[in-house]
C-alpha positions in Angstrom: 64.5 -13.5 -106.5 64.8 -16.9 -108.2 67.4 -18.8 -106.5 67.9 -21.1 -109.3 69.3 -18.2 -111.7 73.0 -18.0 -111.9 74.0 -15.4 -114.0 74.0 -11.8 -115.0 75.2 -9.8 -118.0 76.7 -6.2 -117.7 76.4 -4.5 -121.1 79.0 -1.8 -121.4 77.9 0.7 -124.6 81.6 2.3 -124.7 83.0 4.8 -127.2 84.6 2.5 -129.7 83.1 -0.9 -128.9 79.9 -2.7 -126.8 81.5 -5.0 -124.6 78.8 -7.9 -123.3 80.2 -9.7 -119.8 78.8 -12.7 -118.2 79.0 -13.0 -114.5 78.0 -15.3 -112.1 76.0 -13.7 -109.4 78.9 -14.2 -106.9 80.6 -11.5 -109.4 83.1 -14.2 -111.1 83.5 -13.6 -114.7 82.6 -16.3 -116.9 82.8 -14.7 -120.5 82.9 -11.7 -122.3 82.5 -10.6 -126.1 83.1 -7.3 -127.7 82.3 -5.6 -130.9 83.8 -2.6 -132.2 82.4 0.4 -134.5 84.0 3.5 -136.0 84.0 7.2 -134.9 83.2 9.4 -138.0 84.4 13.1 -138.2 82.9 14.7 -141.1 83.9 18.2 -140.3 86.6 19.8 -138.2 85.7 19.5 -134.4 82.9 16.8 -135.0 82.6 13.5 -133.7 79.6 11.4 -134.4 78.8 7.4 -134.6 75.9 5.9 -136.9 73.3 4.5 -133.9 72.2 1.5 -136.1 75.9 0.2 -135.8 76.0 0.6 -132.1 72.7 -1.2 -132.0 73.7 -4.0 -134.3 76.8 -3.9 -132.0 75.0 -4.4 -128.8 72.5 -7.0 -130.2 76.1 -9.2 -131.6 77.9 -8.9 -128.4 74.9 -10.4 -126.1 74.4 -13.2 -128.7 78.3 -14.0 -128.7 78.6 -13.7 -124.7 75.8 -16.4 -124.4 77.4 -18.5 -127.0 80.8 -18.3 -125.8 79.6 -19.5 -122.2 77.3 -22.2 -123.2 74.9 -21.4 -120.3 71.1 -22.1 -120.6 69.7 -18.9 -120.9 67.0 -20.1 -118.3 69.7 -19.4 -115.7 70.0 -15.8 -116.6 69.0 -13.0 -114.1 69.1 -9.6 -115.9 70.9 -7.6 -118.0 71.9 -4.1 -116.5 73.3 -1.4 -118.8 76.2 0.9 -118.6 76.7 3.5 -121.3 79.2 6.0 -122.3 77.8 9.8 -121.3 77.1 13.2 -123.0 75.9 11.3 -126.4 72.7 13.3 -128.0 70.7 12.5 -131.1 67.3 13.5 -132.6 64.5 11.1 -133.5 61.5 11.9 -135.5 57.8 11.1 -134.3 58.3 7.3 -135.5 61.7 7.2 -133.4 63.9 7.2 -136.7 67.1 9.0 -136.3 67.3 12.3 -138.0 71.0 12.7 -136.9 74.0 10.4 -136.0 74.8 10.0 -132.7 76.9 13.1 -131.8 79.3 12.1 -128.9 81.3 13.4 -126.0 84.5 13.9 -128.1 82.6 16.6 -130.4 83.8 20.0 -130.2 81.7 21.9 -132.5 79.8 23.6 -130.0 83.0 25.2 -128.6 81.6 28.9 -129.3 78.5 28.0 -127.3 80.2 26.7 -124.3 82.1 29.9 -124.2 79.0 32.1 -124.6 77.3 29.9 -121.7 80.1 30.8 -119.3 80.2 34.7 -120.3 76.6 35.3 -120.9 74.2 32.8 -120.2 74.9 32.1 -116.3 77.2 29.0 -117.1 78.5 28.5 -113.3 74.6 28.7 -112.1 73.6 26.4 -114.4 76.6 24.2 -113.2 75.6 24.7 -109.6 71.7 23.1 -110.6 73.1 20.4 -112.9 76.6 19.4 -112.1 77.5 19.2 -115.3 80.7 21.1 -116.3 80.1 23.9 -119.2 82.1 22.2 -122.1 81.2 21.1 -125.6 81.2 17.7 -124.4 77.7 18.4 -122.8 74.5 17.9 -124.6 73.6 21.1 -123.2 76.2 22.8 -125.5 75.4 20.8 -128.4 71.5 21.4 -128.4 72.5 25.0 -128.5 74.4 24.4 -131.4 71.6 22.6 -133.0 69.1 25.3 -132.3 71.3 28.2 -133.5 73.1 26.4 -136.4 70.5 24.0 -137.7 67.2 25.6 -136.6 64.9 23.7 -139.0 66.2 20.4 -137.6 65.9 21.6 -133.9 62.3 22.4 -134.7 61.7 18.9 -136.3 62.9 16.5 -133.9 60.5 14.8 -132.0 62.6 13.8 -129.1 66.6 14.3 -128.2 68.0 11.4 -126.7 71.0 9.5 -126.2 72.0 6.3 -127.5 71.1 4.3 -124.4 67.4 5.8 -124.8 67.6 4.9 -128.2 68.5 1.3 -127.0 65.5 1.3 -124.5 63.2 2.5 -127.1 63.9 0.1 -129.7 63.2 -2.8 -126.8 60.7 -1.6 -124.9 58.9 1.4 -127.1 59.2 4.1 -124.5 61.7 6.8 -124.2 63.1 6.6 -120.5 66.5 7.8 -119.3 68.1 6.8 -116.1 68.9 9.5 -113.4 72.7 8.9 -114.1 72.9 9.4 -118.0 70.4 12.6 -117.5 72.7 14.2 -115.0 75.4 14.1 -117.4 73.6 16.2 -119.8 73.5 19.6 -118.3 69.7 19.8 -118.6 69.1 17.8 -115.3 68.5 19.3 -112.0 70.6 17.3 -109.2 68.1 18.6 -106.4 65.0 17.9 -108.1 65.7 14.7 -110.1 63.9 16.1 -113.3 64.6 18.4 -116.1 65.8 21.8 -115.3 63.0 24.3 -116.3 65.5 27.3 -116.6 67.7 25.5 -118.8 64.9 24.2 -120.8 63.8 27.9 -120.7 67.0 28.8 -122.3 66.9 26.1 -124.8 63.3 26.9 -125.9 62.9 23.3 -125.5 59.6 21.5 -123.9 59.9 18.7 -121.7 58.0 16.5 -124.0 60.9 16.3 -126.3 62.9 14.7 -123.3 62.8 11.0 -122.2 61.1 10.3 -118.8 63.7 10.2 -115.9 63.9 7.1 -113.8 65.7 5.7 -111.0 69.0 3.7 -112.3 67.4 0.5 -110.4 64.3 0.6 -112.8 64.0 -2.5 -114.8 61.7 -3.6 -117.7 60.2 -6.7 -119.3 58.7 -8.1 -122.3 61.3 -6.9 -124.8 60.6 -6.6 -128.6 60.5 -9.8 -129.8 62.7 -9.9 -132.6 65.7 -8.1 -130.6 65.1 -10.8 -127.9 65.4 -13.7 -130.8 68.2 -12.1 -132.3 70.4 -12.0 -128.9 69.2 -15.6 -127.9 67.7 -14.3 -124.7 63.9 -14.6 -123.2 62.1 -11.7 -124.0 60.7 -11.5 -120.6 64.3 -11.1 -119.1 64.4 -8.2 -116.9 66.7 -5.2 -118.2 67.9 -2.8 -115.6 68.0 0.4 -117.1 71.7 1.2 -115.1 73.8 4.3 -115.2 76.5 6.1 -116.9 79.8 4.0 -117.5 81.8 6.6 -115.1 79.8 6.0 -111.9 79.4 2.4 -112.7 83.2 2.0 -112.9 83.2 3.0 -109.4 80.6 0.4 -108.6 82.4 -2.2 -110.2 86.0 -1.9 -108.5 84.2 -1.7 -105.2 84.9 2.2 -104.6 81.9 3.1 -103.3 82.9 5.1 -100.0 84.2 8.1 -99.1 87.6 8.6 -99.4 87.8 5.4 -101.9 89.1 6.9 -105.4 89.1 4.9 -108.6 90.8 5.8 -111.7 89.9 4.4 -115.3 92.0 5.2 -118.4 90.9 3.5 -121.5 90.6 6.2 -124.4 90.2 8.9 -122.5 90.6 8.6 -118.3 88.7 10.0 -115.3 89.2 10.1 -111.3 86.3 10.1 -109.2 84.9 9.2 -105.5 81.7 8.6 -104.4 79.6 11.0 -102.2 76.5 11.1 -99.9 75.0 14.3 -101.3 75.6 16.5 -104.5 78.9 18.1 -104.0 80.0 20.8 -106.4 83.4 22.6 -107.0 83.2 26.5 -106.8 84.8 27.2 -109.8 82.5 24.5 -111.8 85.7 22.2 -112.5 84.4 18.8 -111.7 81.3 16.8 -111.9 78.6 15.3 -110.0 76.5 12.4 -111.4 73.9 10.2 -109.8 74.5 6.5 -108.9 72.1 5.2 -106.9 69.9 5.3 -103.5 71.5 8.7 -102.3 75.1 8.4 -103.7 76.6 10.3 -106.1 80.0 10.3 -107.6 82.2 13.4 -108.3 85.3 13.6 -110.4 86.5 14.7 -113.7 87.4 13.4 -117.0 90.5 14.1 -119.1 90.2 13.6 -123.0 93.6 11.9 -124.0 94.3 8.4 -122.1 95.1 5.8 -124.1 94.3 7.6 -127.0 97.6 9.6 -126.4 99.9 6.4 -126.4 98.3 5.2 -129.4 99.4 8.7 -131.1 102.6 8.0 -129.7 102.7 4.5 -131.1 101.5 5.3 -134.6 103.2 8.7 -135.2 106.5 8.9 -133.4 107.3 4.9 -132.5 106.0 3.2 -135.8 109.3 1.1 -135.8 108.1 -0.4 -132.5 105.1 -1.9 -134.4 107.5 -3.6 -136.5 109.9 -4.8 -133.5 107.0 -6.2 -131.6 105.8 -8.1 -134.5 109.1 -9.6 -134.8 109.1 -10.4 -131.3 105.7 -12.0 -131.2 104.8 -9.0 -128.8 101.9 -6.9 -128.3 103.3 -3.2 -129.6 102.1 -1.6 -126.2 103.8 -4.2 -124.2 107.4 -3.0 -126.1 106.4 0.6 -125.4 106.2 0.1 -121.9 109.1 -2.0 -121.7 111.0 0.9 -123.1 109.6 3.4 -120.8 110.4 1.1 -117.7 113.9 1.5 -118.5 113.9 5.3 -117.8 113.8 6.6 -114.4 111.0 8.5 -113.0 110.6 12.1 -114.5 112.1 11.3 -117.7 115.1 13.2 -117.2 113.0 16.2 -116.9 111.2 16.0 -119.8 107.4 16.7 -119.4 104.6 15.9 -121.9 101.1 18.0 -122.2 98.6 15.0 -123.3 96.1 17.7 -124.7 96.0 16.5 -128.2 92.4 16.6 -128.5 91.8 19.5 -126.3 91.0 19.0 -122.7 88.1 18.9 -120.4 89.0 18.5 -116.3 90.4 20.8 -114.7 90.6 23.4 -116.9 87.6 22.6 -119.7 89.2 24.3 -122.5 89.0 22.6 -125.9 91.8 25.0 -127.0 94.5 23.4 -125.2 97.1 21.7 -127.0 99.6 18.9 -126.6 103.2 19.6 -126.2 106.6 18.3 -125.0 108.6 20.5 -122.6 112.3 20.1 -121.8 113.7 18.4 -124.6 117.5 18.4 -125.1 120.1 16.4 -126.8 120.4 13.7 -124.1 116.4 12.5 -124.9 116.0 9.3 -126.7 112.6 7.7 -128.0 112.8 5.8 -124.5 112.4 9.2 -122.7 109.6 10.3 -124.7 107.7 7.2 -124.2 108.0 7.5 -120.6 107.0 11.0 -120.8 103.5 10.5 -122.5 102.9 7.7 -119.8 103.8 10.5 -116.8 101.8 13.4 -119.0 98.6 11.2 -118.7 99.1 10.2 -115.2 99.8 14.0 -114.1 96.6 14.8 -116.2 94.4 12.6 -114.2 96.1 13.6 -111.0 95.5 17.3 -111.4 91.6 16.5 -111.0 92.6 14.2 -108.2 93.7 17.5 -106.5 90.8 19.3 -106.7 88.7 16.0 -105.3 91.1 16.0 -102.3 90.4 19.4 -101.3 86.7 18.8 -101.8 86.0 15.1 -100.2 89.4 14.4 -98.7 92.5 12.5 -99.5 91.8 8.8 -100.6 93.2 6.0 -98.4 93.7 4.1 -101.3 93.0 4.1 -105.2 91.2 1.3 -107.6 92.0 1.0 -110.9 90.4 -0.1 -113.8 90.3 0.2 -117.8 93.1 -0.5 -120.3 95.8 1.0 -118.0 95.3 -1.4 -115.4 97.1 -4.3 -117.1 100.1 -2.0 -117.2 102.4 -2.6 -114.3 104.7 0.4 -115.1 101.7 2.5 -115.3 100.3 1.5 -112.4 103.2 2.1 -110.3 103.7 5.7 -111.9 100.2 6.3 -110.5 101.1 5.2 -107.0 104.0 7.5 -107.0 102.5 10.4 -108.3 99.7 10.4 -105.9 101.6 9.0 -103.2 98.7 6.4 -102.4 98.5 2.6 -102.6 96.9 1.5 -106.1 94.7 -1.8 -106.0 94.4 -3.8 -108.9 91.7 -6.2 -109.4 91.3 -9.8 -110.6 88.9 -8.4 -113.1 89.5 -5.1 -115.2 85.9 -4.7 -116.4 85.0 -1.9 -113.6 81.8 -0.7 -115.7 80.6 -3.9 -116.6 80.8 -5.4 -112.9 79.1 -2.2 -112.1 76.5 -2.6 -114.3 75.9 -6.3 -113.4 76.3 -5.5 -109.6 73.6 -2.8 -110.0 70.9 -5.2 -111.7 71.6 -7.7 -109.0 70.7 -5.3 -106.2 67.7 -3.9 -108.2 66.3 -7.3 -108.2 66.8 -8.2 -104.7 69.9 -10.7 -105.0 72.0 -8.8 -102.8 70.9 -6.3 -99.9 73.2 -3.7 -100.7 75.4 -2.0 -103.1 78.2 -2.5 -100.3 78.1 -6.2 -101.1 79.9 -5.5 -104.5 83.3 -5.5 -101.9 82.6 -9.2 -101.7 82.4 -9.7 -105.3 85.8 -8.2 -106.2 89.2 -9.5 -105.4 92.6 -7.5 -105.0 95.0 -9.3 -107.1 98.1 -7.2 -106.3 98.8 -3.7 -104.9 101.6 -1.0 -105.7 102.9 1.5 -102.9 104.6 4.5 -103.6 108.4 4.5 -104.2 109.8 7.3 -102.0 112.2 8.5 -104.4 110.1 8.5 -107.5 107.3 10.1 -105.3 110.0 13.0 -104.5 110.8 13.3 -108.3 106.9 13.5 -109.0 106.1 16.1 -106.7 108.4 18.8 -108.1 107.5 17.7 -111.7 103.7 17.8 -111.1 104.1 21.1 -109.6 105.8 22.2 -113.0 103.3 20.3 -115.0 100.3 22.3 -113.0 101.6 25.7 -113.8 102.2 25.0 -117.6 98.6 25.2 -119.0 97.9 29.1 -117.3 101.3 29.8 -118.5 100.7 28.9 -122.2 97.0 29.3 -122.4 97.4 32.5 -124.5 99.5 30.6 -126.9 97.2 27.8 -127.1 94.2 30.0 -128.2 96.4 31.9 -131.0 97.5 28.0 -132.1 93.8 26.4 -132.0 92.2 29.5 -133.8 95.2 29.3 -136.8 94.4 25.7 -137.0 90.6 25.9 -137.1 91.0 28.9 -140.0 93.3 26.6 -141.9 91.2 23.6 -141.5 88.0 25.7 -143.0 
């Protein structure tokens, strides 16, 4: 540990952008820089990204955050890495990509996910790996590759995630942290190694996968050109880090039992930390590795802010013009309109399954719907219903977690939705628990920075993150709203099973039409 060093960078490689955040070693955010990149959809159900675009964004974000902060790079302690889960790509023997990076939102392998559940002992695989059976999983994607593109499947020298590609570019080694590995559906939670039975199913040898390492592992002597491009010392320690979900828990200080964290950005999730692998009997929640015997259980929902963006663009386009005339952000105007409508949107319920759903049903065929529309409902009701529907979806997973790990004492929030007072209050009212809002919304970035400090001995325990995060405000349940939401969340929970047959028929029709 070098006392004179003051700063650490949390690098968050996300779905739509990479953000580099510079923190003091006490946890204060100094500056941040983000670079966006697109998702491509070359065919129905496909979702891919160009790995070189993401890699360039990583270099640019780090270079820019250092430039904005004006610090002396000699004062940098390290860079810790957070990355989105479930990506997979093929590379050749020279490390050159043979495919784009196939991301979590890709549903092309839905047939093989169902086959895993029905014929290939999917529940047993979940019990060993902690990853629910779903098209998001690299396991399902690899099965698709094996049977749909067998020549490419055999040609690939390695199958890796986006973070692994970055580490190879920087250090020339194929390494994967336990956390990202544990999100793949290929990793045995008890052995902390690739699962032999899954590899047998895939007819895939271990040498086609990266070497698993602890989330606190760190590397020096980066490839010279990359270091020069970013403007950092080549011997700066790079901590391999973990997945964005588990680091979001760490970054908001929710690292003990009965401390829940909710993140809503493009998608959403609710999670809590446990001290050993803990699995849901029906395979509906995940269990991913954090560090030092701590695991994170929870569940993701597909449709967070993306559902609000859809509403803005398709049903409330006039709000964009209104916001421009007022000099406001369109989302702020949407939420102001929602705030004028009472809890429960006067009986209007939104099912936010615009891109299928992951937890708790893990069904790519689910579809969105508004239920309860009457002539009295106005545009503002639909906006309110969308905000509520997203929270209903998140807390449907929370109900499972409560049965597994106990009810939370409070919930800490991060992600874009944490900036909305209306949305935070809805979460408090739906969950019936206090909701804590932190000074910094950079949950995964601060989590990556904290893990880096811990790995290098600058803090003694992950518990020290609680000294680094400051609660800015708290929301408490409003009893009248809580009662309304108890009624409507019960209705919401029943609608999926009621409509499942119709969802399957509609999704089949939609796929046939697109093809």
